[in-house]
Phi, psi and omega in degrees: 000128181282134177225137172240126183235116179272155173206165175105356178289172179164195180255131180216152177281155177305137183093349181276186184228153172216153175235118177267146175236152176221113180260130181255145175217163179099332174193163178273141178249022185295339179253015186251148168281129180235167181180199185225144170234169174214156179221117176270158180304130178077004181239164177281157176296137182231151178291141178245305184199157176214158181219139180288165188295333176269353180081005184280341181235132178233153183223140182224148168291147181303327185292342183241355183301132180088347180245326182253147176227126178260143178209170180209154176234099184295329179296330180259000182053043186225142173238162186226155172226106176274122184243115179245165178048049184294146181239156177305327180287355173276354179299125184182170166271127182258131182242134170270155183218155178224164187054052179276156176209155179247131176238108186066238180259005184252146178249146179223154177226150180264333180236142185225147169276180183274347178098150175224136185279132172240123180236125181246118181268149182270000000 
């Protein structure tokens, strides 16, 4: 059974940093595109970032470009999202995803974690 488990969320002041982790089990995702989505209250889930299986290509939503960095460690079957210069509008539940693909301008994932709450206070 495939499982993705996020950790690292919490409460932080605006301008602060957090690092999210997503550990995968049940199969290896070393050849999969993986990434992150987020969902704020009352809003639809939105794409945040993705990384190719070798880590050579990264993709970011315009809203987080230059502030967030996605990375992965295939040996540990784990991916990370370093979030710097956080803003109140970054407040959301963050979900990691695996077996992602892009269709046009939209991203989709086949496997999902349970989510971790990130709250940024002003």
